[in-house]
C-alpha positions in Angstrom: 0.0 0.0 0.0 2.8 2.4 -0.8 1.2 5.9 -1.2 1.6 8.0 -4.3 3.3 10.8 -2.4 2.7 14.1 -4.2 -0.7 13.1 -5.5 -1.8 11.9 -2.1 -0.7 15.0 -0.3 -2.4 17.2 -2.9 -5.7 15.3 -2.7 -5.6 15.2 1.1 -5.8 19.0 1.2 -9.5 18.8 0.4 -10.1 16.4 3.2 -9.0 18.8 5.9 -11.6 20.8 7.9 -10.7 24.0 9.6 -11.7 22.4 12.9 -11.1 18.7 12.8 -12.9 18.0 16.0 -16.4 19.3 15.2 -17.9 16.1 13.9 -19.3 12.8 15.2 -17.6 9.6 14.0 -20.7 7.5 14.3 -23.7 8.9 12.5 -24.5 10.5 9.2 -26.9 13.1 8.0 -27.8 13.8 4.4 -28.0 17.3 3.0 -29.6 17.2 -0.4 -32.2 19.3 -2.3 -33.0 16.3 -4.4 -32.2 12.6 -4.0 -30.4 12.7 -7.3 -28.1 15.6 -6.5 -24.6 15.1 -5.2 -25.2 13.9 -1.6 -23.2 15.7 1.0 -22.6 13.5 4.0 -21.9 15.2 7.3 -21.7 13.7 10.7 -24.3 14.6 13.3 -25.0 14.5 17.0 -22.1 14.3 19.5 -18.8 16.1 18.8 -15.5 14.3 18.9 -13.4 17.0 20.6 -12.4 14.1 22.9 -10.2 12.6 20.2 -6.5 13.2 20.1 -5.0 12.4 16.7 -1.4 11.2 16.5 0.8 9.4 14.0 3.1 6.5 14.7 5.9 5.6 12.2 7.6 2.2 12.3 11.0 2.2 10.5 11.7 -1.2 8.9 14.9 -2.5 7.4 16.6 -5.9 6.6 19.6 -6.9 8.7 22.7 -8.8 7.4 20.9 -12.1 7.7 18.1 -10.7 5.5 15.7 -10.6 8.5 13.2 -7.8 8.8 13.8 -5.5 11.8 11.8 -2.7 13.3 13.3 0.4 15.0 12.1 1.2 18.6 12.7 4.4 20.5 12.5 4.8 24.3 10.8 8.0 25.3 12.7 10.1 27.8 11.6 9.8 31.4 10.8 13.5 31.6 8.4 13.3 28.7 4.8 14.4 29.7 3.3 11.3 28.1 4.5 7.7 28.5 8.0 8.5 29.7 10.3 5.5 29.8 8.0 3.6 27.3 9.2 2.1 24.0 7.5 3.5 21.0 7.8 4.1 17.3 8.4 7.6 16.0 5.2 9.4 16.9 3.6 12.8 17.4 0.5 14.9 17.2 -1.1 15.9 13.9 -0.6 19.6 13.9 -2.6 22.4 12.3 -0.2 22.8 9.5 -0.3 19.1 8.5 -2.5 18.6 5.5 -2.8 14.9 6.3 -1.5 12.1 8.6 1.1 11.3 6.0 2.4 14.9 6.1 2.6 14.7 9.9 4.5 11.3 9.7 7.1 12.8 7.3 7.5 15.8 9.6 8.0 13.7 12.7 10.6 11.5 10.9 12.5 14.7 10.0 12.3 16.1 13.6 13.2 12.9 15.5 15.7 11.2 13.2 18.4 12.1 10.6 16.4 10.4 7.8 15.7 13.7 6.1 19.4 14.2 5.8 20.1 10.6 4.6 17.2 10.5 2.2 17.7 13.6 0.2 15.2 12.7 -2.5 11.4 12.5 -2.0 10.9 9.4 0.1 7.1 9.5 0.6 6.7 6.4 -1.7 8.5 4.4 1.0 5.5 4.9 3.4 2.8 2.4 3.9 -0.4 3.6 5.6 -2.5 1.5 7.9 -6.0 1.6 9.2 -6.2 3.9 12.3 -6.1 2.5 15.8 -8.3 3.9 18.6 -7.0 3.7 22.1 -9.9 4.2 24.5 -9.8 6.7 27.4 -9.4 3.9 29.9 -6.2 2.8 28.3 -4.7 6.2 27.6 -3.6 6.5 31.2 -5.0 10.0 31.6 -2.8 11.5 28.8 -4.1 14.3 26.6 -6.7 15.2 29.1 -8.2 11.7 29.2 -9.2 11.9 25.5 -9.4 8.9 23.3 -6.2 8.6 21.1 -6.6 7.9 17.4 -3.3 6.6 16.0 -2.6 6.8 12.3 0.1 4.2 11.8 2.7 4.1 9.0 5.5 1.7 8.1 8.6 3.3 6.5 10.5 0.5 4.7 14.1 1.4 3.9 15.6 0.2 0.6 17.7 -2.8 1.3 20.3 -1.9 -1.3 21.2 1.4 0.5 23.8 0.1 3.0 24.8 3.6 4.1 21.3 4.5 5.0 20.6 1.3 6.8 23.6 1.7 9.1 23.6 5.4 9.8 20.2 6.2 11.2 20.4 8.4 14.3 18.0 10.0 16.8 17.4 13.7 16.7 15.5 16.0 19.1 14.8 15.5 22.8 12.0 13.0 23.0 14.0 9.8 23.0 17.1 8.6 24.9 17.6 5.2 23.3 17.1 3.5 19.9 17.3 -0.1 19.0 16.5 -2.4 16.1 14.7 -5.8 16.8 13.7 -8.6 14.6 9.9 -8.7 14.1 9.6 -11.8 16.2 11.7 -10.3 19.0 9.6 -7.1 18.9 6.3 -9.0 19.0 7.5 -11.1 21.9 9.1 -8.4 24.0 7.8 -7.7 27.5 9.4 -4.2 28.0 7.0 -1.4 28.8 5.6 0.0 25.6 3.1 2.8 24.7 -0.5 1.4 24.5 -1.4 -0.8 21.6 2.1 -0.5 20.0 2.1 -4.0 18.6 -1.4 -3.6 17.3 -0.5 -0.4 15.6 2.5 -2.2 14.0 0.2 -4.8 12.5 -2.1 -2.0 11.2 0.9 -0.2 9.7 2.2 -3.3 7.9 -1.3 -4.3 6.7 -1.3 -7.6 8.6 1.8 -8.8 6.8 3.2 -10.5 10.0 -0.1 -11.9 11.3 -0.6 -15.7 11.4 -3.9 -16.0 9.6 -5.8 -18.9 8.1 -5.1 -19.7 4.5 -8.6 -18.9 3.3 -8.3 -15.4 4.8 -5.0 -14.8 2.9 -6.7 -16.1 -0.3 -9.6 -13.6 0.3 -7.0 -10.8 0.8 -5.5 -11.5 -2.7 -8.9 -11.1 -4.5 -8.4 -8.1 -6.8 -11.2 -9.0 -9.1 -14.4 -8.7 -7.1 -15.9 -5.5 -5.7 -16.3 -4.2 -2.1 -19.9 -5.4 -1.7 -19.0 -9.0 -2.6 -15.8 -9.0 -0.5 -17.6 -7.5 2.5 -20.0 -10.4 2.5 -17.2 -12.9 2.3 -15.4 -11.1 5.1 -18.5 -11.6 7.4 -18.5 -15.3 6.6 -14.8 -15.5 7.4 -15.0 -13.6 10.6 -17.9 -15.8 11.8 -16.0 -19.0 10.8 -12.7 -18.1 12.5 -13.7 -16.0 15.6 -12.9 -17.8 18.8 -14.1 -17.1 22.3 -11.8 -15.6 24.9 -10.5 -12.2 26.1 -8.0 -10.5 23.9 -5.0 -8.6 25.2 -4.5 -4.9 24.4 -2.2 -5.8 21.4 -4.1 -8.8 20.1 -6.4 -8.3 17.1 -9.7 -10.1 16.8 -10.3 -12.1 13.6 -12.6 -9.3 12.3 -10.0 -6.6 12.9 -7.3 -8.7 11.3 -9.5 -9.0 8.2 -10.3 -5.3 8.2 -6.7 -4.1 8.1 -5.9 -6.3 5.1 -8.2 -4.2 2.8 -8.6 -0.8 4.4 -9.6 1.0 1.2 -12.7 -1.1 0.9 -14.7 0.7 3.6 -17.7 -1.7 3.7 -15.3 -4.4 4.8 -14.0 -2.1 7.6 -17.4 -1.0 8.7 -18.8 -4.6 8.7 -15.9 -5.9 10.7 -16.2 -3.1 13.2 -19.9 -3.9 13.6 -19.3 -7.6 13.8 -16.9 -7.0 16.8 -19.3 -4.5 18.4 -22.1 -7.0 18.3 -20.1 -9.9 19.5 -18.7 -7.8 22.4 -22.2 -6.9 23.6 -24.1 -10.1 22.7 -21.5 -12.8 23.3 -19.8 -15.5 21.3 -22.9 -17.7 21.4 -24.6 -15.2 19.0 -22.0 -15.4 16.2 -24.3 -17.1 13.7 -27.2 -14.6 14.4 -24.8 -11.7 14.1 -23.5 -13.1 10.8 -27.0 -13.6 9.4 -28.1 -10.1 10.4 -25.0 -8.4 9.0 -25.4 -10.3 5.7 -29.0 -9.3 5.5 -28.1 -5.6 6.2 -25.4 -5.7 3.5 -28.0 -7.2 1.1 -30.8 -4.8 2.0 -28.5 -1.7 1.7 -27.2 -3.0 -1.6 -30.7 -3.4 -2.9 -31.6 0.1 -1.9 -28.5 1.4 -3.8 -29.6 -0.6 -6.8 -33.0 0.9 -6.7 -31.7 4.4 -6.6 -29.2 3.9 -9.4 -31.8 2.1 -11.5 -34.3 4.9 -11.1 -31.9 7.6 -12.1 -30.5 5.9 -15.2 -33.9 4.8 -16.3 -35.1 8.4 -16.2 -32.2 9.3 -18.4 -33.0 6.4 -20.7 -36.6 7.3 -21.0 -35.8 10.9 -21.9 -33.9 9.5 -24.9 -36.5 6.9 -25.9 -36.8 8.5 -29.4 -33.2 7.4 -30.1 -32.4 4.0 -31.5 -29.8 3.2 -29.0 -28.9 4.2 -25.4 -25.3 3.4 -24.5 -24.2 3.0 -20.8 -20.6 2.9 -20.0 -19.1 1.4 -16.8 -15.7 0.9 -15.3 -14.1 -1.9 -13.1 -16.3 -4.7 -11.7 -19.1 -4.3 -9.2 -22.0 -6.6 -8.2 -24.0 -3.5 -7.4 -23.5 -2.1 -10.9 -24.2 -5.5 -12.4 -27.6 -5.6 -10.8 -28.4 -2.0 -11.8 -27.4 -2.6 -15.4 -29.0 -6.0 -15.8 -32.3 -4.6 -14.5 -32.2 -1.7 -16.9 -31.5 -4.1 -19.8 -34.5 -6.3 -18.8 -36.7 -3.2 -18.4 -35.8 -1.8 -21.8 -37.7 -4.4 -23.8 -40.8 -2.3 -23.7 -39.1 0.8 -24.9 -38.0 1.4 -28.5 -34.4 2.5 -27.8 -32.0 -0.5 -27.4 -29.7 -0.4 -24.3 -26.1 -1.3 -24.9 -23.6 -1.6 -22.1 -19.9 -1.0 -22.7 -17.3 -1.8 -20.1 -13.9 -0.1 -19.9 -11.1 -2.7 -19.6 -10.0 -1.3 -16.2 -6.3 -1.8 -16.2 -4.5 -2.9 -14.2 -6.5 -6.0 -13.4 -8.8 -6.0 -16.4 -11.9 -6.3 -14.3 -13.9 -4.7 -17.0 -13.4 -7.7 -19.2 -15.0 -9.9 -16.5 -17.8 -7.3 -16.0 -18.6 -7.6 -19.7 -19.1 -11.3 -19.2 -21.4 -10.7 -16.2 -23.9 -8.6 -18.1 -26.2 -9.8 -20.9 -25.0 -8.5 -24.3 -22.2 -6.3 -22.8 -18.9 -5.6 -24.6 -15.6 -4.1 -23.5 -13.1 -1.7 -24.9 -9.6 -0.8 -23.9 -9.5 2.1 -21.5 -8.1 4.4 -24.2 -10.8 3.4 -26.7 -13.5 3.8 -24.0 -12.4 7.3 -23.2 -12.4 8.2 -26.9 -15.9 7.0 -27.2 -16.8 9.3 -24.4 -15.0 12.2 -26.1 -16.8 11.4 -29.4 -20.2 11.6 -27.7 -21.0 7.9 -28.2 -21.8 7.3 -24.6 -25.1 8.6 -23.0 -24.1 8.0 -19.4 -21.2 6.4 -17.4 -21.8 4.8 -14.1 -19.1 3.6 -11.7 -19.2 2.2 -8.2 -17.4 3.4 -5.0 -15.3 1.7 -2.3 -15.7 4.7 0.0 -17.6 8.0 0.2 -15.8 10.5 2.4 -17.5 12.6 5.0 -18.7 16.1 4.0 -18.8 15.2 0.3 -15.0 15.5 0.0 -14.5 12.7 -2.4 -15.0 9.1 -3.5 -12.5 6.3 -3.4 -12.6 3.9 -6.4 -10.4 1.9 -8.7 -7.3 3.6 -10.2 -8.4 5.1 -13.5 -11.7 6.4 -12.2 -10.4 10.0 -11.8 -9.1 10.2 -15.4 -12.4 8.8 -16.7 -14.5 11.2 -14.6 -12.4 14.1 -15.9 -12.9 13.0 -19.5 -16.7 12.7 -18.9 -16.8 16.2 -17.3 -14.9 17.7 -20.3 -17.1 15.9 -22.8 -20.4 16.7 -21.1 -21.3 13.1 -20.5 -23.0 12.5 -17.2 -21.1 10.3 -14.8 -22.6 8.7 -11.7 -21.0 7.1 -8.7 -23.3 4.7 -6.9 -22.7 3.6 -3.3 -24.6 2.0 -0.4 -24.5 3.3 3.2 -21.9 0.7 4.3 -19.4 2.6 2.2 -19.7 5.8 4.2 -16.4 6.7 5.9 -16.7 8.6 9.2 -13.2 9.8 9.8 -12.1 13.3 8.8 -9.2 11.8 6.8 -9.3 9.5 3.7 -8.8 5.8 4.6 -5.4 4.2 3.6 -5.2 3.9 -0.2 -4.1 0.6 -1.6 -2.1 0.8 -4.9 -5.2 0.0 -6.9 -7.4 2.8 -5.5 -7.4 6.5 -5.8 -9.4 9.5 -4.5 -11.7 11.3 -6.9 -13.1 14.7 -6.0 -16.9 14.7 -5.7 -17.2 17.7 -8.1 -16.1 15.5 -11.0 -19.3 13.5 -10.7 -22.7 14.7 -11.8 -24.3 12.4 -9.2 -22.9 10.6 -6.1 -25.8 8.4 -5.1 -26.2 7.2 -1.5 -29.6 6.0 -0.2 -31.1 8.0 2.6 -30.8 6.8 6.2 -33.9 4.6 7.0 -34.8 7.0 9.7 -34.9 9.9 7.3 -36.9 8.2 4.5 
């Protein structure tokens, strides 16, 4: 999950709010003059001024025996928080930081000599992990007793740079000792560490060092199916592999282990969080019931999303009923889009204009080729040919899915290539729609970690970002 440095920092600027602590992280409210307008999602009810946001950076290298090592730093005893505890490079996200990544780079420069050793842009060496929340009761009264939200990063040093690997030094006044440990020694160490340090490490490294069942690892490698499908599979896997018993502060539940493997796919993260919440309150004896109810909710929300997308595209189609053909373009592969498009095709039999679905190949991965086989009568074009068809006015509408919808309407996360396609549609005057269900709503003020195959697309590039209303607001 190496981050595209300059692009990521630029795009993160639009995710900042002037006051990052004004919004609740649990509930959403829609602001929309029409259900087909771009839907702005803002968080409602309680504020989260009780959250302290920090970054934690784990420096990784290979030793002479080709073993992975992680750098640990002992905080000075006079430090106001966690003095004498072992930690990674860490610090608060400051007002001037446009994103957690910017804060991580700043902290590395302040607390080590890496900025001097790595003279070139080294942002591509960072891997971002899903944030870790440390509850008030475990924060030992620091930061006014607020919950701590840790945004973890792994900074993997290039193994071929011997000078860099052997010349890392501490800077600043926060630490009095540094040491490198093998991963196994670190995970087994009993020294006093800051809260949830080992858990944050697993988040930062995207679960690379977790011992997980083979079928979970196989699920992790699925780069063909969409978020809705993989979220359902995640629920099945969590139910099958969750075992009873109390977890330590640094242990991850099966559900959380699954969530950190694919953090860009927000319905997976949200479903795993809900799975753990329900099991915690209802007990391990209710696993099957929790599984069934989560699967039903995922299905029901998906169906509501399909209904909304179907209604909008059908309205567009009917307005062009006098034409001989209505061409719908799509990108990547999505079970939600498949349902929308298949239903439109089946409904078009009673209208004179023929519906034709064209899929963009969607490189890398070529999911569009598979999408074309999923839909009756669909075809596919290379991404370049598809975009040219848009420019030439041969598409009536383009519809894509979403893996995440950011709070406050700040953007949509989807497969790499979506941003270029949305820009082409905008310039050509071809309507482009992003369709998402409510499991894809992201509550944090920052974008989730972006895997290499995902990117952030500004909402203003879409004509419509469709998200069904909250059931209570319908």
